[in-house]
N, C-alpha and C positions, 0 to 999 in steps of 0.2 A: 477449666473449660466451662463455657456457658451453655445452658440447656434452653431450648426454645420449644414452645407449643404453638402449633398452627391449627386452628379449629375451622374447618370448612363448613360454613353456614350459608351457602349461596344457592342451594338447590331449591327446586320448585315443589318437591314432594308430590309429584303428579299422581302417583298411584294411591297415596293416602288422601289427597284432596286438600290438605292443609299442611302448613309448615310443621314438621314433626319436632323440630327443636323447640317450638313454642308450646308443645303439649304439656299439660300438668303432669308432674311425676314427683311423688313424695311431697316435699315442702316448696317446690317451685316448678320451673319448667325443666325439660330435658337439658336445655342449654345451661340453666342454673346449676344442675347437677354436674355437668361436664366442667364448668368453671370452678365449682367447689373442689372437685378432684384435682384440678390443676393448681388451685391455690394451696392445697394441702401438700403438694409436691414441691421439691426444690427446683422450680423453673423460673428463670430470670426474665425471659422474653416471651410475651404472650400476644398472639395476633389472631383476630377473628376475621376470616374472609367472608364478606357479605355480598349479596346480590339480590335475589328475589326476596321480597318482604324486608329489605334492608332496614327500613325505618323501625319496624317492630323488633328486629334482632338487636339493633343499636340501643333501643330502650332497655333491653335486658343487660347488654354488655357495658354501656357507658358508666353506670355507677361503680363498676369494678375497676375502672381505669385500664381496661384492656383496649388496645388500639384496633378498632375495626378497619377493614380494608375493603374498598370498592374498586374493582377492576385494577388491582395492584397498587392503589394509592391509599395511604393512611387517611382515615376520616377522623378529624379532631373535633 
């Protein structure tokens, strides 16, 4: 059985005022920490759904070869 992870990274973080997934936490961003946890698990399919601040989120995701998605389509 294949296990998949879907990371929802499309929100505006309106109450915080900036993208919370891009905040520094430990050795990277919050998103880096989520991706590290997923990498340590036995997960075959990894998808990041992006929207608001997509370009910045994709910069974090792209080096990890995780397929970002914009409006339901893979971003390669």
